[in-house]
N, C-alpha and C positions, 0 to 999 in steps of 0.2 A: 878495114874500113872503120870499125870501131874506134880504134885508137884514134883515128883523124877527127873523128865526131867528138869526142872527149876532149883531145887536144883543143880543137876549135872552142867548145863550150867553157874550158876553163881559161883560154888566152884571149881569143878574139871578141866573142861573144859579150863578156863584160865591157870591152871596149866600145863595141858597136852601141850597146845600152847608155853608156856614159855619153857618146856622141850625140845620140839621139836626145837624150835627155838636155844636154847642154844647148843643141840648137832650137829646141823647142822653148827652153827658158829665155833664150835671147829673141827669137824670131815670131813666137806664137802671135802675138797681137799684130803684128804687121803683115801677117800671112794672109793674103785673099782666100775666099773659099775655095777656088780652083787650086790654089797651091797647098792648102790645107788637104784637099783631096787627094793631091799626088802623095803627100806624105802619108796619107791613109792608105793609100793603094801600095806604096812601097812597105809598109809596115805589115800589113795584111799578107804581102807575098811572101815576107822573110817569116813571118809567123808560121804561115801554111808550110814552108820548105821544112822549118824546124820540125813541124810535126808529121811529116814524111819520113824523118828520122825518129819518131817516138819521143822528141822532145816537145814538152809543154812549157813554158816560160810564162807563168802567172803575170809576173810585173811587166813583162812585155803586152801580154794580153790586157791588162789594166790600162797601160799607156794607149794602146790601140783604142781602147772604149772611150778615152779621154779624147782622143782625136776625133773620133764619131760625133761625140757630144759637142765638141767644139765648132766641127763642120755645121751640124745641125744648127746651133747657136748663131753661127755666122749667117747661115742662109735665113734663118728667122729675122734676123736683123736688117736682112736685105728685102725680105718680102714683106714684113708688116708696113712699113712704111705706103708701099705700093697699095695694099689692101685698104688703108685708111683713106689713102688719096682717091683711089677709084669708088670707094664707098661714099667717100663725101661728095663727089662729083655726081655720082649716081644720085644723092638725096636732092641734089640741086636740079636735077633735070626737069623738064615738065613732064609730067604724068601724061602718057598716050594710051588710049585703049583702042583693041582691035575691034573689028566689025561685030564680034560677039560680047564685047563689053569688058573683056579681060585686059589687065594690064600686063605688060611685057617688060623685061628689063634683061639687059645683055651681061650684068654683073656676076651673075654664075657662070657663065661662059669665060669670061675675063678672069675670073677667081681659079678655075680650073686650069686655065691657062698658065698663070703664075706658078702653079703647083706643079703641073705635069712637066714644064721647062726645066725646073730644078731636079725633080724625081726622075728625068730620062736620064741625067748625067750620073745619077746613083745608080740607076737601075742597069746601066751599061757596065758598072764594075762588079756587079753580082756579089755584093757583099752584104750578106743577109743583116748583120748587126746594123749596118748604116740605113739600110732600107727600112728597118724596123724602128730606128730612132728619126728618121724623117716622116714614117707615118705617123707616129706620135706626136712629132711638132704640128703636122697638118692638123691632127685631130684638136691639139690644144689651141690652135689658131681659130678654128672653126666653131669650138663650142665653148 
């Protein structure tokens, strides 16, 4: 079994890394967030499978982290206009007070809806690095 792993790492693994790099160089900008997430999922699975054989490839892990960062950036670029548009609409709405004289707004609920929708997809994947990047993204957008 050890010989098969060594053979794989010497012959096949470099070829896989080369294909991943070439694919990324050609397609990265055109990929939707969902397609990027699929690429992250495959890379993460491959990385974890290598780990089961005691193999840790830092270049693969670094590439995986670039993918996670790219996904977070793509999601941010989709969410930011939604947040700004909703905030602008909210600022134009007539201020209404309830019977106690308190002003109410739906913006926080809408904002959480934007974030939770995007985060639910990431949460299903159970990839902690990606979840942490998404949480950092939300923190940066909020504060």
